[in-house]
N, CA, C and O atoms as a GROMACS GRO file, in nm:
protein
  400
    1UNK      N    1   0.511   1.086  -2.396
    1UNK     CA    2   0.442   1.099  -2.270
    1UNK      C    3   0.302   1.156  -2.295
    1UNK      O    4   0.284   1.241  -2.382
    2UNK      N    5   0.206   1.110  -2.220
    2UNK     CA    6   0.067   1.150  -2.240
    2UNK      C    7   0.016   1.231  -2.122
    2UNK      O    8   0.064   1.217  -2.010
    3UNK      N    9  -0.081   1.317  -2.150
    3UNK     CA   10  -0.142   1.396  -2.043
    3UNK      C   11  -0.271   1.331  -1.994
    3UNK      O   12  -0.348   1.393  -1.921
    4UNK      N   13  -0.296   1.207  -2.035
    4UNK     CA   14  -0.415   1.136  -1.993
    4UNK      C   15  -0.409   1.113  -1.842
    4UNK      O   16  -0.310   1.061  -1.791
    5UNK      N   17  -0.515   1.151  -1.769
    5UNK     CA   18  -0.513   1.128  -1.624
    5UNK      C   19  -0.512   0.979  -1.592
    5UNK      O   20  -0.572   0.898  -1.663
    6UNK      N   21  -0.443   0.945  -1.485
    6UNK     CA   22  -0.437   0.806  -1.442
    6UNK      C   23  -0.565   0.768  -1.370
    6UNK      O   24  -0.623   0.849  -1.298
    7UNK      N   25  -0.609   0.645  -1.390
    7UNK     CA   26  -0.725   0.592  -1.321
    7UNK      C   27  -0.675   0.527  -1.192
    7UNK      O   28  -0.626   0.414  -1.195
    8UNK      N   29  -0.686   0.599  -1.080
    8UNK     CA   30  -0.630   0.553  -0.954
    8UNK      C   31  -0.735   0.488  -0.866
    8UNK      O   32  -0.850   0.532  -0.860
    9UNK      N   33  -0.695   0.381  -0.798
    9UNK     CA   34  -0.782   0.312  -0.705
    9UNK      C   35  -0.760   0.362  -0.563
    9UNK      O   36  -0.682   0.453  -0.540
   10UNK      N   37  -0.830   0.301  -0.467
   10UNK     CA   38  -0.814   0.339  -0.327
   10UNK      C   39  -0.683   0.285  -0.269
   10UNK      O   40  -0.622   0.195  -0.327
   11UNK      N   41  -0.643   0.340  -0.157
   11UNK     CA   42  -0.520   0.300  -0.088
   11UNK      C   43  -0.533   0.158  -0.031
   11UNK      O   44  -0.435   0.083  -0.028
   12UNK      N   45  -0.651   0.121   0.012
   12UNK     CA   46  -0.676  -0.012   0.068
   12UNK      C   47  -0.816  -0.057   0.035
   12UNK      O   48  -0.887   0.009  -0.041
   13UNK      N   49  -0.857  -0.170   0.092
   13UNK     CA   50  -0.991  -0.222   0.062
   13UNK      C   51  -1.101  -0.157   0.146
   13UNK      O   52  -1.216  -0.150   0.102
   14UNK      N   53  -1.066  -0.111   0.265
   14UNK     CA   54  -1.170  -0.060   0.355
   14UNK      C   55  -1.108   0.037   0.455
   14UNK      O   56  -0.999   0.013   0.507
   15UNK      N   57  -1.178   0.147   0.483
   15UNK     CA   58  -1.137   0.238   0.591
   15UNK      C   59  -1.197   0.181   0.719
   15UNK      O   60  -1.319   0.167   0.731
   16UNK      N   61  -1.109   0.149   0.816
   16UNK     CA   62  -1.157   0.089   0.941
   16UNK      C   63  -1.165   0.190   1.055
   16UNK      O   64  -1.225   0.163   1.158
   17UNK      N   65  -1.103   0.307   1.036
   17UNK     CA   66  -1.110   0.412   1.137
   17UNK      C   67  -1.067   0.543   1.072
   17UNK      O   68  -0.976   0.546   0.990
   18UNK      N   69  -1.134   0.652   1.111
   18UNK     CA   70  -1.094   0.783   1.060
   18UNK      C   71  -1.138   0.891   1.155
   18UNK      O   72  -1.248   0.887   1.211
   19UNK      N   73  -1.049   0.990   1.174
   19UNK     CA   74  -1.085   1.113   1.244
   19UNK      C   75  -1.014   1.228   1.174
   19UNK      O   76  -0.966   1.211   1.062
   20UNK      N   77  -1.006   1.344   1.236
   20UNK     CA   78  -0.947   1.460   1.169
   20UNK      C   79  -0.794   1.453   1.158
   20UNK      O   80  -0.735   1.536   1.090
   21UNK      N   81  -0.730   1.356   1.223
   21UNK     CA   82  -0.583   1.344   1.220
   21UNK      C   83  -0.529   1.223   1.147
   21UNK      O   84  -0.419   1.227   1.092
   22UNK      N   85  -0.607   1.114   1.145
   22UNK     CA   86  -0.560   0.991   1.080
   22UNK      C   87  -0.673   0.922   1.004
   22UNK      O   88  -0.791   0.946   1.027
   23UNK      N   89  -0.633   0.835   0.912
   23UNK     CA   90  -0.725   0.743   0.842
   23UNK      C   91  -0.655   0.608   0.841
   23UNK      O   92  -0.538   0.597   0.803
   24UNK      N   93  -0.727   0.504   0.884
   24UNK     CA   94  -0.669   0.370   0.890
   24UNK      C   95  -0.738   0.280   0.788
   24UNK      O   96  -0.860   0.265   0.789
   25UNK      N   97  -0.658   0.222   0.700
   25UNK     CA   98  -0.707   0.134   0.596
   25UNK      C   99  -0.676  -0.012   0.629
   25UNK      O  100  -0.573  -0.041   0.690
   26UNK      N  101  -0.764  -0.102   0.591
   26UNK     CA  102  -0.739  -0.246   0.595
   26UNK      C  103  -0.690  -0.287   0.457
   26UNK      O  104  -0.748  -0.250   0.356
   27UNK      N  105  -0.582  -0.365   0.454
   27UNK     CA  106  -0.528  -0.416   0.329
   27UNK      C  107  -0.512  -0.567   0.342
   27UNK      O  108  -0.457  -0.616   0.441
   28UNK      N  109  -0.561  -0.639   0.244
   28UNK     CA  110  -0.546  -0.785   0.239
   28UNK      C  111  -0.513  -0.821   0.095
   28UNK      O  112  -0.586  -0.787   0.002
   29UNK      N  113  -0.402  -0.892   0.078
   29UNK     CA  114  -0.362  -0.940  -0.054
   29UNK      C  115  -0.328  -1.088  -0.045
   29UNK      O  116  -0.241  -1.128   0.032
   30UNK      N  117  -0.399  -1.168  -0.122
   30UNK     CA  118  -0.367  -1.310  -0.132
   30UNK      C  119  -0.240  -1.326  -0.217
   30UNK      O  120  -0.205  -1.235  -0.292
   31UNK      N  121  -0.172  -1.440  -0.208
   31UNK     CA  122  -0.055  -1.462  -0.294
   31UNK      C  123  -0.089  -1.436  -0.442
   31UNK      O  124  -0.188  -1.489  -0.494
   32UNK      N  125  -0.007  -1.356  -0.507
   32UNK     CA  126  -0.028  -1.322  -0.647
   32UNK      C  127  -0.123  -1.206  -0.670
   32UNK      O  128  -0.134  -1.158  -0.783
   33UNK      N  129  -0.192  -1.159  -0.567
   33UNK     CA  130  -0.288  -1.050  -0.583
   33UNK      C  131  -0.217  -0.915  -0.582
   33UNK      O  132  -0.115  -0.896  -0.517
   34UNK      N  133  -0.275  -0.820  -0.658
   34UNK     CA  134  -0.217  -0.686  -0.672
   34UNK      C  135  -0.321  -0.581  -0.639
   34UNK      O  136  -0.438  -0.591  -0.677
   35UNK      N  137  -0.277  -0.479  -0.566
   35UNK     CA  138  -0.362  -0.361  -0.543
   35UNK      C  139  -0.367  -0.281  -0.672
   35UNK      O  140  -0.272  -0.284  -0.751
   36UNK      N  141  -0.477  -0.209  -0.696
   36UNK     CA  142  -0.480  -0.123  -0.814
   36UNK      C  143  -0.380  -0.008  -0.798
   36UNK      O  144  -0.335   0.022  -0.687
   37UNK      N  145  -0.349   0.055  -0.908
   37UNK     CA  146  -0.263   0.173  -0.908
   37UNK      C  147  -0.327   0.277  -0.817
   37UNK      O  148  -0.446   0.307  -0.829
   38UNK      N  149  -0.247   0.333  -0.724
   38UNK     CA  150  -0.301   0.431  -0.630
   38UNK      C  151  -0.191   0.529  -0.588
   38UNK      O  152  -0.073   0.507  -0.615
   39UNK      N  153  -0.232   0.637  -0.523
   39UNK     CA  154  -0.138   0.740  -0.477
   39UNK      C  155  -0.166   0.770  -0.331
   39UNK      O  156  -0.281   0.772  -0.287
   40UNK      N  157  -0.060   0.791  -0.256
   40UNK     CA  158  -0.071   0.832  -0.116
   40UNK      C  159  -0.056   0.983  -0.108
   40UNK      O  160   0.050   1.037  -0.140
   41UNK      N  161  -0.161   1.051  -0.065
   41UNK     CA  162  -0.158   1.196  -0.054
   41UNK      C  163  -0.108   1.244   0.082
   41UNK      O  164  -0.088   1.363   0.103
   42UNK      N  165  -0.090   1.150   0.175
   42UNK     CA  166  -0.045   1.182   0.310
   42UNK      C  167   0.071   1.090   0.348
   42UNK      O  168   0.082   0.980   0.293
   43UNK      N  169   0.159   1.135   0.441
   43UNK     CA  170   0.258   1.041   0.494
   43UNK      C  171   0.184   0.927   0.563
   43UNK      O  172   0.071   0.944   0.608
   44UNK      N  173   0.248   0.809   0.571
   44UNK     CA  174   0.175   0.696   0.627
   44UNK      C  175   0.268   0.593   0.689
   44UNK      O  176   0.387   0.586   0.659
   45UNK      N  177   0.208   0.513   0.777
   45UNK     CA  178   0.273   0.398   0.838
   45UNK      C  179   0.202   0.273   0.790
   45UNK      O  180   0.080   0.272   0.774
   46UNK      N  181   0.278   0.167   0.766
   46UNK     CA  182   0.221   0.037   0.734
   46UNK      C  183   0.258  -0.058   0.848
   46UNK      O  184   0.375  -0.074   0.880
   47UNK      N  185   0.157  -0.119   0.908
   47UNK     CA  186   0.177  -0.218   1.014
   47UNK      C  187   0.136  -0.353   0.957
   47UNK      O  188   0.019  -0.375   0.925
   48UNK      N  189   0.232  -0.444   0.944
   48UNK     CA  190   0.205  -0.576   0.888
   48UNK      C  191   0.147  -0.666   0.996
   48UNK      O  192   0.219  -0.711   1.086
   49UNK      N  193   0.018  -0.693   0.988
   49UNK     CA  194  -0.048  -0.782   1.083
   49UNK      C  195  -0.008  -0.927   1.051
   49UNK      O  196   0.016  -1.006   1.141
   50UNK      N  197  -0.002  -0.958   0.922
   50UNK     CA  198   0.050  -1.087   0.875
   50UNK      C  199   0.139  -1.055   0.756
   50UNK      O  200   0.091  -1.012   0.652
   51UNK      N  201   0.267  -1.076   0.773
   51UNK     CA  202   0.364  -1.035   0.673
   51UNK      C  203   0.362  -1.118   0.546
   51UNK      O  204   0.306  -1.228   0.542
   52UNK      N  205   0.427  -1.063   0.443
   52UNK     CA  206   0.440  -1.131   0.314
   52UNK      C  207   0.555  -1.067   0.238
   52UNK      O  208   0.609  -0.964   0.277
   53UNK      N  209   0.591  -1.130   0.128
   53UNK     CA  210   0.692  -1.077   0.037
   53UNK      C  211   0.617  -0.997  -0.069
   53UNK      O  212   0.543  -1.054  -0.150
   54UNK      N  213   0.637  -0.867  -0.069
   54UNK     CA  214   0.565  -0.779  -0.161
   54UNK      C  215   0.661  -0.706  -0.254
   54UNK      O  216   0.781  -0.696  -0.228
   55UNK      N  217   0.605  -0.657  -0.363
   55UNK     CA  218   0.679  -0.574  -0.458
   55UNK      C  219   0.598  -0.449  -0.485
   55UNK      O  220   0.480  -0.456  -0.516
   56UNK      N  221   0.664  -0.333  -0.473
   56UNK     CA  222   0.606  -0.204  -0.510
   56UNK      C  223   0.654  -0.173  -0.651
   56UNK      O  224   0.774  -0.181  -0.679
   57UNK      N  225   0.560  -0.138  -0.740
   57UNK     CA  226   0.595  -0.099  -0.876
   57UNK      C  227   0.542   0.043  -0.898
   57UNK      O  228   0.421   0.064  -0.900
   58UNK      N  229   0.633   0.139  -0.914
   58UNK     CA  230   0.590   0.277  -0.932
   58UNK      C  231   0.551   0.302  -1.077
   58UNK      O  232   0.589   0.227  -1.167
   59UNK      N  233   0.474   0.407  -1.098
   59UNK     CA  234   0.425   0.440  -1.231
   59UNK      C  235   0.540   0.474  -1.326
   59UNK      O  236   0.525   0.460  -1.448
   60UNK      N  237   0.654   0.517  -1.272
   60UNK     CA  238   0.770   0.547  -1.358
   60UNK      C  239   0.857   0.424  -1.385
   60UNK      O  240   0.962   0.435  -1.448
   61UNK      N  241   0.813   0.306  -1.337
   61UNK     CA  242   0.883   0.182  -1.369
   61UNK      C  243   0.979   0.131  -1.263
   61UNK      O  244   1.041   0.027  -1.281
   62UNK      N  245   0.992   0.202  -1.152
   62UNK     CA  246   1.081   0.158  -1.045
   62UNK      C  247   1.018   0.040  -0.971
   62UNK      O  248   0.901   0.044  -0.934
   63UNK      N  249   1.098  -0.065  -0.949
   63UNK     CA  250   1.054  -0.183  -0.874
   63UNK      C  251   1.126  -0.182  -0.739
   63UNK      O  252   1.248  -0.167  -0.733
   64UNK      N  253   1.048  -0.197  -0.632
   64UNK     CA  254   1.104  -0.199  -0.497
   64UNK      C  255   1.059  -0.327  -0.428
   64UNK      O  256   0.940  -0.350  -0.411
   65UNK      N  257   1.156  -0.411  -0.388
   65UNK     CA  258   1.122  -0.529  -0.310
   65UNK      C  259   1.086  -0.483  -0.169
   65UNK      O  260   1.164  -0.413  -0.104
   66UNK      N  261   0.969  -0.522  -0.123
   66UNK     CA  262   0.917  -0.475   0.006
   66UNK      C  263   0.877  -0.595   0.091
   66UNK      O  264   0.758  -0.621   0.113
   67UNK      N  265   0.978  -0.668   0.140
   67UNK     CA  266   0.949  -0.777   0.232
   67UNK      C  267   0.898  -0.716   0.362
   67UNK      O  268   0.966  -0.634   0.423
   68UNK      N  269   0.780  -0.757   0.405
   68UNK     CA  270   0.720  -0.701   0.525
   68UNK      C  271   0.693  -0.814   0.624
   68UNK      O  272   0.596  -0.889   0.608
   69UNK      N  273   0.779  -0.827   0.726
   69UNK     CA  274   0.760  -0.934   0.824
   69UNK      C  275   0.641  -0.905   0.915
   69UNK      O  276   0.606  -0.790   0.939
   70UNK      N  277   0.580  -1.011   0.964
   70UNK     CA  278   0.469  -0.996   1.059
   70UNK      C  279   0.514  -0.910   1.176
   70UNK      O  280   0.620  -0.934   1.235
   71UNK      N  281   0.434  -0.809   1.209
   71UNK     CA  282   0.465  -0.718   1.318
   71UNK      C  283   0.553  -0.601   1.278
   71UNK      O  284   0.576  -0.511   1.358
   72UNK      N  285   0.602  -0.601   1.155
   72UNK     CA  286   0.689  -0.493   1.109
   72UNK      C  287   0.611  -0.364   1.087
   72UNK      O  288   0.492  -0.366   1.057
   73UNK      N  289   0.680  -0.252   1.103
   73UNK     CA  290   0.622  -0.119   1.082
   73UNK      C  291   0.715  -0.041   0.989
   73UNK      O  292   0.836  -0.039   1.009
   74UNK      N  293   0.657   0.022   0.887
   74UNK     CA  294   0.734   0.099   0.791
   74UNK      C  295   0.670   0.237   0.777
   74UNK      O  296   0.548   0.249   0.771
   75UNK      N  297   0.754   0.342   0.772
   75UNK     CA  298   0.706   0.478   0.743
   75UNK      C  299   0.738   0.510   0.598
   75UNK      O  300   0.845   0.476   0.548
   76UNK      N  301   0.643   0.575   0.530
   76UNK     CA  302   0.668   0.617   0.391
   76UNK      C  303   0.614   0.759   0.370
   76UNK      O  304   0.510   0.797   0.424
   77UNK      N  305   0.687   0.835   0.290
   77UNK     CA  306   0.644   0.970   0.252
   77UNK      C  307   0.535   0.962   0.146
   77UNK      O  308   0.524   0.862   0.076
   78UNK      N  309   0.453   1.067   0.134
   78UNK     CA  310   0.346   1.068   0.034
   78UNK      C  311   0.399   1.093  -0.106
   78UNK      O  312   0.516   1.127  -0.125
   79UNK      N  313   0.310   1.077  -0.204
   79UNK     CA  314   0.338   1.121  -0.339
   79UNK      C  315   0.354   1.015  -0.444
   79UNK      O  316   0.310   1.035  -0.558
   80UNK      N  317   0.414   0.901  -0.412
   80UNK     CA  318   0.439   0.800  -0.515
   80UNK      C  319   0.309   0.738  -0.565
   80UNK      O  320   0.218   0.708  -0.487
   81UNK      N  321   0.302   0.719  -0.695
   81UNK     CA  322   0.191   0.647  -0.757
   81UNK      C  323   0.244   0.507  -0.787
   81UNK      O  324   0.342   0.492  -0.858
   82UNK      N  325   0.177   0.404  -0.732
   82UNK     CA  326   0.230   0.270  -0.744
   82UNK      C  327   0.124   0.163  -0.725
   82UNK      O  328   0.010   0.191  -0.687
   83UNK      N  329   0.164   0.038  -0.752
   83UNK     CA  330   0.086  -0.079  -0.718
   83UNK      C  331   0.165  -0.156  -0.612
   83UNK      O  332   0.285  -0.136  -0.596
   84UNK      N  333   0.096  -0.245  -0.543
   84UNK     CA  334   0.161  -0.335  -0.447
   84UNK      C  335   0.114  -0.476  -0.483
   84UNK      O  336  -0.006  -0.501  -0.493
   85UNK      N  337   0.210  -0.567  -0.502
   85UNK     CA  338   0.179  -0.705  -0.538
   85UNK      C  339   0.238  -0.799  -0.434
   85UNK      O  340   0.354  -0.787  -0.396
   86UNK      N  341   0.157  -0.893  -0.388
   86UNK     CA  342   0.204  -0.998  -0.299
   86UNK      C  343   0.267  -1.107  -0.386
   86UNK      O  344   0.196  -1.183  -0.452
   87UNK      N  345   0.399  -1.114  -0.387
   87UNK     CA  346   0.470  -1.212  -0.468
   87UNK      C  347   0.510  -1.335  -0.387
   87UNK      O  348   0.576  -1.425  -0.438
   88UNK      N  349   0.470  -1.338  -0.260
   88UNK     CA  350   0.502  -1.450  -0.173
   88UNK      C  351   0.395  -1.557  -0.177
   88UNK      O  352   0.309  -1.560  -0.265
   89UNK      N  353   0.403  -1.647  -0.078
   89UNK     CA  354   0.307  -1.758  -0.074
   89UNK      C  355   0.219  -1.755   0.052
   89UNK      O  356   0.158  -1.855   0.088
   90UNK      N  357   0.214  -1.638   0.118
   90UNK     CA  358   0.128  -1.621   0.235
   90UNK      C  359   0.035  -1.502   0.212
   90UNK      O  360   0.068  -1.410   0.137
   91UNK      N  361  -0.079  -1.503   0.277
   91UNK     CA  362  -0.172  -1.390   0.271
   91UNK      C  363  -0.110  -1.271   0.345
   91UNK      O  364  -0.056  -1.287   0.454
   92UNK      N  365  -0.118  -1.154   0.285
   92UNK     CA  366  -0.068  -1.031   0.346
   92UNK      C  367  -0.184  -0.956   0.407
   92UNK      O  368  -0.283  -0.927   0.339
   93UNK      N  369  -0.173  -0.924   0.536
   93UNK     CA  370  -0.272  -0.842   0.605
   93UNK      C  371  -0.199  -0.724   0.668
   93UNK      O  372  -0.095  -0.741   0.732
   94UNK      N  373  -0.254  -0.605   0.650
   94UNK     CA  374  -0.189  -0.487   0.706
   94UNK      C  375  -0.291  -0.381   0.743
   94UNK      O  376  -0.404  -0.382   0.695
   95UNK      N  377  -0.248  -0.292   0.829
   95UNK     CA  378  -0.319  -0.168   0.858
   95UNK      C  379  -0.227  -0.056   0.810
   95UNK      O  380  -0.110  -0.047   0.848
   96UNK      N  381  -0.284   0.029   0.727
   96UNK     CA  382  -0.210   0.144   0.676
   96UNK      C  383  -0.268   0.268   0.742
   96UNK      O  384  -0.388   0.295   0.730
   97UNK      N  385  -0.184   0.343   0.812
   97UNK     CA  386  -0.228   0.459   0.888
   97UNK      C  387  -0.180   0.585   0.818
   97UNK      O  388  -0.060   0.616   0.820
   98UNK      N  389  -0.273   0.658   0.756
   98UNK     CA  390  -0.240   0.785   0.693
   98UNK      C  391  -0.242   0.895   0.798
   98UNK      O  392  -0.335   0.903   0.879
   99UNK      N  393  -0.140   0.980   0.796
   99UNK     CA  394  -0.130   1.093   0.888
   99UNK      C  395  -0.174   1.218   0.814
   99UNK      O  396  -0.106   1.265   0.722
  100UNK      N  397  -0.289   1.272   0.854
  100UNK     CA  398  -0.344   1.388   0.781
  100UNK      C  399  -0.277   1.517   0.823
  100UNK      O  400  -0.311   1.624   0.772
   0.00000   0.00000   0.00000
């Protein structure tokens, strides 16, 4: 095991709204596209504007199938370091709402 710090990317591609209580990210992944390795420092909701078949891969090697139907909402706790990959054949669009 190494003590080398991880090179983490942003939670999404763009912050579309932010105030002292929440931050809303825009996420778009084309089929086969992967988000960079990132960490969620706050609890968050994911709202699938256009759903897709996704896979979460954590830094410790855990793979989680994350099918997200259009209109679906998911709550997740903070802390995990992971990537998100669109393994389906449709564009994935979502709003991720971090609760500060």
